[in-house]
DRENZA-732950 format. One line per 10 residues: number of its first residue (from 1); their letters; for each residue z, x, y of C-alpha. Coordinates in steps of 0.25 Angstrom, whole numbers. Layout:
N
NUM> A> Z:X:Y ~ ...
***
This chain:
592
1> MVDELTIEGI> 128:-7:-140 ~ 118:4:-139 ~ 112:6:-125 ~ 99:5:-125 ~ 88:4:-113 ~ 79:-8:-117 ~ 69:-14:-109 ~ 65:-29:-106 ~ 56:-29:-97 ~ 42:-23:-91
11> SWERVILSFV> 37:-29:-79 ~ 26:-25:-68 ~ 26:-28:-54 ~ 12:-20:-48 ~ 16:-5:-51 ~ 30:-9:-53 ~ 34:-7:-68 ~ 48:-14:-71 ~ 58:-13:-82 ~ 69:-21:-86
21> VRFPGAAPDS> 78:-12:-95 ~ 93:-16:-101 ~ 103:-5:-104 ~ 116:-10:-109 ~ 129:-3:-105 ~ 132:5:-92 ~ 119:9:-83 ~ 109:18:-84 ~ 110:30:-74 ~ 94:31:-74
31> FYLTPNSRPY> 80:26:-80 ~ 69:34:-81 ~ 57:35:-88 ~ 55:51:-98 ~ 42:53:-103 ~ 42:55:-119 ~ 34:70:-118 ~ 46:74:-111 ~ 59:64:-113 ~ 72:64:-103
41> EVELPIRSES> 63:79:-96 ~ 57:68:-87 ~ 62:56:-81 ~ 58:48:-71 ~ 66:39:-64 ~ 66:24:-65 ~ 71:13:-55 ~ 81:4:-61 ~ 89:-9:-54 ~ 98:-15:-64
51> LGDGRFRLTI> 98:-29:-67 ~ 112:-31:-72 ~ 116:-31:-87 ~ 112:-19:-90 ~ 97:-22:-86 ~ 89:-14:-78 ~ 75:-13:-69 ~ 66:-2:-70 ~ 54:-1:-61 ~ 44:11:-61
61> NVTQFNRRAQ> 32:9:-50 ~ 22:16:-59 ~ 14:23:-49 ~ 26:29:-40 ~ 35:33:-50 ~ 34:48:-51 ~ 35:50:-37 ~ 21:45:-30 ~ 16:44:-44 ~ 14:36:-55
71> VPNGTYYLIA> 21:37:-68 ~ 16:49:-74 ~ 9:49:-87 ~ 17:49:-98 ~ 25:40:-108 ~ 40:37:-104 ~ 54:33:-111 ~ 62:23:-100 ~ 75:30:-101 ~ 89:25:-97
81> QRGEDVYPAS> 98:35:-93 ~ 113:34:-93 ~ 119:47:-92 ~ 115:59:-102 ~ 110:47:-111 ~ 94:42:-111 ~ 90:29:-115 ~ 74:27:-119 ~ 71:11:-115 ~ 68:3:-128
91> YPLERAEELG> 57:-11:-127 ~ 60:-21:-137 ~ 51:-19:-149 ~ 49:-33:-151 ~ 43:-34:-136 ~ 36:-21:-137 ~ 22:-30:-136 ~ 23:-33:-123 ~ 24:-18:-118 ~ 9:-19:-118
101> DASRAFVYNK> 8:-31:-108 ~ 19:-23:-100 ~ 10:-10:-97 ~ 0:-8:-86 ~ -13:-2:-84 ~ -17:2:-69 ~ -32:4:-65 ~ -35:10:-53 ~ -44:21:-47 ~ -55:10:-47
111> NFSAYTVTFG> -51:11:-63 ~ -54:25:-64 ~ -39:26:-67 ~ -27:18:-73 ~ -13:19:-76 ~ -5:15:-88 ~ 8:12:-88 ~ 10:7:-104 ~ 22:4:-110 ~ 27:7:-127
121> VSDDEAAPYF> 37:10:-137 ~ 38:25:-143 ~ 33:26:-157 ~ 48:30:-161 ~ 52:21:-172 ~ 66:27:-171 ~ 66:23:-154 ~ 55:14:-150 ~ 57:16:-135 ~ 48:11:-123
131> LMRAYSFGRS> 38:19:-118 ~ 30:21:-104 ~ 16:26:-103 ~ 10:29:-89 ~ -4:35:-89 ~ -15:38:-82 ~ -30:37:-85 ~ -44:39:-78 ~ -58:37:-82 ~ -70:43:-78
141> GKKPSSVAAR> -82:39:-68 ~ -96:34:-72 ~ -106:45:-74 ~ -117:45:-65 ~ -130:42:-70 ~ -139:51:-65 ~ -138:67:-62 ~ -141:63:-48 ~ -130:53:-47 ~ -119:64:-54
151> LKSKAKKKWK> -125:73:-44 ~ -122:63:-32 ~ -109:61:-39 ~ -105:75:-39 ~ -110:78:-25 ~ -102:67:-19 ~ -88:73:-27 ~ -92:85:-21 ~ -92:81:-9 ~ -80:73:-8
161> STKRKALRSV> -72:86:-14 ~ -77:94:-3 ~ -73:85:9 ~ -60:82:1 ~ -56:97:0 ~ -62:99:16 ~ -53:86:20 ~ -41:95:13 ~ -45:108:20 ~ -45:103:34
171> FALSSFRRPS> -32:97:30 ~ -27:109:24 ~ -32:117:38 ~ -25:109:47 ~ -12:108:39 ~ -10:122:45 ~ -9:116:60 ~ 1:105:56 ~ 13:107:64 ~ 28:112:57
181> DGSNILFASE> 36:102:67 ~ 27:91:63 ~ 23:86:75 ~ 7:82:70 ~ 6:67:67 ~ -6:59:62 ~ -9:47:63 ~ -20:41:54 ~ -28:29:48 ~ -38:28:37
191> ARPNMQGNLK> -40:14:40 ~ -42:12:54 ~ -49:17:66 ~ -39:18:74 ~ -22:18:77 ~ -17:4:71 ~ -5:-2:66 ~ 8:8:63 ~ 0:19:66 ~ -2:15:80
201> AVHDRMLERG> 12:10:82 ~ 18:23:77 ~ 9:32:86 ~ 11:23:97 ~ 26:24:98 ~ 26:39:95 ~ 18:40:109 ~ 29:30:117 ~ 40:40:112 ~ 32:52:115
211> LDSDFNFGYS> 31:58:104 ~ 17:61:104 ~ 23:75:112 ~ 30:77:98 ~ 19:75:91 ~ 4:76:88 ~ -4:65:86 ~ -16:66:76 ~ -24:53:73 ~ -35:49:63
221> FRTGRTSSRQ> -40:36:61 ~ -51:33:52 ~ -59:21:44 ~ -68:21:32 ~ -78:17:42 ~ -74:28:53 ~ -69:40:43 ~ -79:53:43 ~ -81:66:38 ~ -77:73:52
231> SAFALAWEMG> -64:61:52 ~ -59:65:38 ~ -58:79:42 ~ -52:75:54 ~ -42:68:47 ~ -39:79:37 ~ -37:89:50 ~ -27:78:56 ~ -20:75:42 ~ -18:91:40
241> KANTILIDDY> -11:94:52 ~ -1:82:52 ~ 14:83:50 ~ 13:67:51 ~ 3:58:45 ~ 3:43:50 ~ -5:32:42 ~ -6:17:41 ~ -17:16:28 ~ -21:21:16
251> FAILKDLGNR> -24:34:21 ~ -34:40:7 ~ -36:54:12 ~ -21:57:10 ~ -25:58:-4 ~ -32:72:0 ~ -25:75:13 ~ -11:75:16 ~ 2:84:13 ~ 15:75:12
261> DEQKIIQLWH> 23:87:8 ~ 19:92:21 ~ 16:81:30 ~ 22:66:33 ~ 14:55:30 ~ 17:41:34 ~ 10:29:31 ~ 12:18:41 ~ 7:7:32 ~ -2:-4:42
271> AGSGFKSVGY> 1:-16:34 ~ 15:-23:31 ~ 18:-29:18 ~ 7:-37:13 ~ 4:-45:0 ~ -6:-39:-7 ~ -3:-26:-16 ~ -7:-11:-11 ~ -7:3:-15 ~ 1:5:-28
281> SRFGQYGSPN> 5:-9:-27 ~ -7:-12:-33 ~ -11:0:-41 ~ -21:-4:-54 ~ -25:-16:-46 ~ -38:-14:-37 ~ -39:-4:-26 ~ -27:1:-34 ~ -23:15:-28 ~ -25:29:-36
291> LRNAHRLYSY> -12:34:-40 ~ -14:46:-32 ~ -16:38:-18 ~ -15:41:-4 ~ -3:30:-1 ~ 6:42:-9 ~ 5:53:0 ~ 14:46:11 ~ 28:51:15 ~ 31:39:20
301> AICGSQHLRD> 25:23:21 ~ 31:15:32 ~ 35:-1:28 ~ 42:-13:36 ~ 54:-15:27 ~ 63:-9:16 ~ 56:-20:7 ~ 43:-15:7 ~ 47:0:4 ~ 45:-4:-10
311> VYSEAFGIER> 32:-11:-8 ~ 26:1:1 ~ 31:12:-10 ~ 23:6:-21 ~ 11:2:-12 ~ 10:17:-8 ~ 15:24:-20 ~ 27:31:-14 ~ 41:31:-14 ~ 50:20:-7
321> EAVIATGLPR> 58:30:2 ~ 43:35:8 ~ 43:22:12 ~ 50:17:26 ~ 53:5:32 ~ 52:7:46 ~ 43:-5:48 ~ 28:-6:53 ~ 26:2:66 ~ 15:-7:71
331> IDGFLREGRA> 25:-20:74 ~ 31:-14:85 ~ 21:-18:94 ~ 19:-29:85 ~ 32:-33:90 ~ 34:-28:104 ~ 40:-38:114 ~ 29:-46:123 ~ 17:-41:113 ~ 12:-56:109
341> EEVLVDFEKQ> 13:-60:122 ~ 3:-47:129 ~ -6:-51:116 ~ -8:-67:117 ~ -13:-64:131 ~ -22:-54:127 ~ -27:-62:116 ~ -29:-76:125 ~ -35:-69:133 ~ -46:-64:123
351> FPSAKGKRKI> -46:-77:116 ~ -42:-88:125 ~ -45:-100:117 ~ -33:-96:109 ~ -24:-96:121 ~ -12:-104:120 ~ -15:-108:103 ~ -6:-107:90 ~ -15:-94:85 ~ -15:-92:69
361> LFAPTFRGRG> -20:-78:67 ~ -30:-77:54 ~ -28:-63:48 ~ -33:-61:33 ~ -36:-49:26 ~ -49:-45:21 ~ -53:-47:9 ~ -62:-35:0 ~ -59:-20:-3 ~ -60:-15:11
371> SGDAHYDYEQ> -65:-13:25 ~ -79:-11:16 ~ -80:-26:12 ~ -68:-32:18 ~ -69:-47:22 ~ -63:-61:22 ~ -66:-74:18 ~ -69:-84:28 ~ -75:-93:19 ~ -62:-97:16
381> IDFRELYNSC> -59:-103:29 ~ -65:-116:35 ~ -64:-114:49 ~ -68:-127:55 ~ -54:-133:47 ~ -49:-120:51 ~ -52:-124:65 ~ -48:-138:65 ~ -35:-134:59 ~ -33:-127:71
391> GAGTVILFRQ> -31:-137:82 ~ -33:-134:97 ~ -21:-126:97 ~ -23:-116:87 ~ -31:-104:85 ~ -34:-95:73 ~ -37:-82:77 ~ -46:-74:64 ~ -42:-60:62 ~ -51:-53:52
401> HHFVPDPAPI> -44:-40:45 ~ -51:-27:52 ~ -58:-24:39 ~ -66:-38:41 ~ -77:-36:50 ~ -84:-49:52 ~ -76:-60:63 ~ -72:-72:56 ~ -83:-84:54 ~ -78:-91:65
411> PPEFADRLID> -89:-104:66 ~ -90:-103:83 ~ -86:-117:87 ~ -73:-113:81 ~ -69:-102:88 ~ -61:-108:98 ~ -49:-108:86 ~ -53:-100:78 ~ -54:-86:86 ~ -57:-72:78
421> VASYPDTNDL> -48:-61:83 ~ -55:-50:77 ~ -57:-43:91 ~ -42:-44:94 ~ -36:-30:92 ~ -24:-32:86 ~ -21:-39:73 ~ -6:-40:76 ~ -8:-42:91 ~ -13:-57:86
431> MLISDVLITD> -3:-59:76 ~ 6:-58:88 ~ 0:-70:93 ~ -3:-78:82 ~ 6:-90:78 ~ 1:-89:64 ~ -2:-80:56 ~ -15:-84:44 ~ -17:-71:35 ~ -18:-68:19
441> YSSVIYEYAL> -15:-55:14 ~ -15:-45:26 ~ -2:-39:31 ~ -4:-44:44 ~ 8:-54:39 ~ 17:-44:41 ~ 17:-41:55 ~ 15:-55:58 ~ 27:-59:50 ~ 34:-52:60
451> LERPMLFFAY> 31:-64:72 ~ 38:-73:61 ~ 27:-84:63 ~ 19:-91:52 ~ 8:-84:43 ~ 0:-91:34 ~ -8:-85:20 ~ -24:-89:18 ~ -24:-84:4 ~ -35:-91:0
461> DLDTYSATRG> -39:-79:-11 ~ -25:-77:-14 ~ -26:-75:-30 ~ -38:-67:-28 ~ -32:-59:-18 ~ -18:-56:-25 ~ -26:-53:-38 ~ -37:-44:-34 ~ -28:-37:-23 ~ -15:-40:-27
471> MHKDYREAAP> -1:-44:-22 ~ 11:-36:-19 ~ 18:-50:-19 ~ 17:-64:-22 ~ 9:-67:-10 ~ 12:-82:-11 ~ 29:-79:-11 ~ 26:-67:0 ~ 17:-74:11 ~ 26:-76:22
481> GSIATTFDQL> 19:-91:26 ~ 12:-100:20 ~ -1:-97:11 ~ -13:-106:11 ~ -23:-102:-1 ~ -34:-111:3 ~ -39:-114:18 ~ -34:-128:17 ~ -22:-125:16 ~ -22:-114:26
491> VELIRMPELS> -27:-125:35 ~ -16:-134:32 ~ -6:-123:36 ~ -13:-120:48 ~ -12:-135:53 ~ 4:-134:51 ~ 10:-135:65 ~ 22:-125:60 ~ 23:-114:50 ~ 34:-108:44
501> NEKTMEFVKE> 38:-93:46 ~ 48:-92:37 ~ 41:-83:26 ~ 37:-74:37 ~ 51:-72:42 ~ 55:-69:29 ~ 43:-58:28 ~ 49:-52:38 ~ 64:-49:34 ~ 57:-44:22
511> NFDYVDTHNS> 45:-35:27 ~ 53:-32:42 ~ 65:-21:42 ~ 61:-21:57 ~ 57:-30:65 ~ 55:-22:79 ~ 47:-12:87 ~ 54:-1:81 ~ 46:2:68 ~ 38:14:75
521> DRVIDSLILS> 50:21:79 ~ 54:19:65 ~ 41:25:60 ~ 41:38:71 ~ 58:41:68 ~ 59:40:54 ~ 45:44:49 ~ 40:52:59 ~ 50:59:66 ~ 60:61:54
531> EPVGGYESAD> 59:57:38 ~ 66:44:32 ~ 81:43:31 ~ 83:47:17 ~ 66:45:16 ~ 57:51:5 ~ 54:65:2 ~ 41:68:-1 ~ 39:69:-16 ~ 39:81:-22
541> LEAEDRISER> 26:83:-30 ~ 27:95:-37 ~ 42:87:-43 ~ 30:76:-45 ~ 20:84:-54 ~ 31:92:-62 ~ 39:78:-66 ~ 25:74:-72 ~ 22:88:-78 ~ 34:85:-85
551> VGEEDPGAPG> 31:70:-90 ~ 22:79:-99 ~ 8:73:-97 ~ -2:72:-87 ~ 2:66:-74 ~ -9:60:-66 ~ 0:59:-55 ~ 0:74:-53 ~ -9:82:-43 ~ -24:81:-45
561> QEDQLNEPTD> -23:71:-56 ~ -23:58:-50 ~ -38:64:-45 ~ -42:64:-59 ~ -36:50:-62 ~ -43:44:-51 ~ -56:50:-53 ~ -67:47:-61 ~ -65:59:-71 ~ -81:61:-74
571> EYADSSDKNE> -87:71:-66 ~ -99:65:-60 ~ -92:53:-55 ~ -91:50:-41 ~ -77:46:-36 ~ -79:47:-19 ~ -83:32:-20 ~ -73:27:-28 ~ -63:35:-19 ~ -69:28:-7
581> VEDEENQWQT> -68:15:-15 ~ -52:19:-19 ~ -50:21:-3 ~ -56:10:2 ~ -49:0:-7 ~ -36:7:-3 ~ -40:4:12 ~ -42:-11:6 ~ -28:-11:0 ~ -20:-7:13
591> SQ> -27:-12:22 ~ -25:-26:23
***
């Protein structure tokens, strides 16, 4: 039997492309893609796992294949190599019509750009090998209809370009004040007005350990409502002189400022492992990031468990080796012994009608694109029925997402059992004193799971939310608790005297390697005071460019090229509004 590489199946899971292949005889040494423009001169390795009996599964993350870039523009052969021999893959010719259905087009950048991955067969009748084609395309923006509009568009574009150059100049000037001993640390957020969550936990623990005597701390906390030209220049100055930059959310300014080769940029992700797809996990869907994105610029990101490293790697578009399972620092205070008792005393003083009663925390995420149109559909709730379902021994605490400005519309006559707690300062403290949590797609499940108490999921819009936002995993299987898709189902669950926490305990095992109060110390010791053992080394961007050049076709991942692809190419097209919308969509993607 002649050894040959045969593709048996092609499948997709979000941006993860999988091939199941058969290769008889001894296992190959490696699998790789090689461009048809320069076959075998360039070898782009593919991850593989043996399925037994001469079968293998090959996987490619098409958005994170060429280091921190997509598969470069080009047409490729799929190759197995064993010793000095190479074996191009073939696809069963009688099934060639299936290749069109397996192809994908990822539309992004507000429909101005697309990235396509298509499959076919070479036109060599003697050797009709399998081909994979990857290409990026862009289209122009609409030309303004009047002379005045064109002049306004040009002026706005010029002004924006001038501001960006000025910020870069401030950053460059400030970098001369960056100390060689690595002692400047910047704590920053573009989504919160003050220090919270993981940033605060790490900061406060460094103070407790007396590390403020070894480091100089800088701070920048802005939101879309509080940002200004002055604060932008102040941020650029602080970023320039920082050796280490600690952030906790999407940080759009990294696209213009920050130097991963000379600075350590650490993403202390504010959320845990939620349900919805974020970042590159939703590439091609509404709110998709561009191929060149601030997420790509992290030196490291943290997560709660080894299991989640692949999830975060895919979402941020960075290597698995750059995602470190330290645990989440904010959990340290959450699990501190005696904290729940302290909170309960304070809470019942502020809300005496809840004293001595079973407390159910209702904490859903928002609906809408971002802070500008955030809302929750309280018409789904019959407050009278909810009031009656509580009974005299239960209260329900309504906690809106911080994007939702309006209080829950609780009728005054029900306020003794249905209580709006938006004024209470900390959601984590509310979770500590609650006996049951009701939520939907929010990442609050992450901390609450550690309490091993029951959770209910009121997902009245599950199909719509899944279709428009995208889910990283099947909601019905992954939710660590009972799901109600109607209000009547929710009331039935609330009336149950006891609720199971079995799924909650399983969730903890999967998502937490550490259930302790040393998460901040692990971040400080492994990422700030040193480098991770066996950790990721910063990518050689020049080497990436050389790989792209050797592929022999235009590479949209090369520096500067993505800017072309992600802006309307018409000289009059105004991109500033579009970019502001993109930033808001990224905020929407990362703040739930």
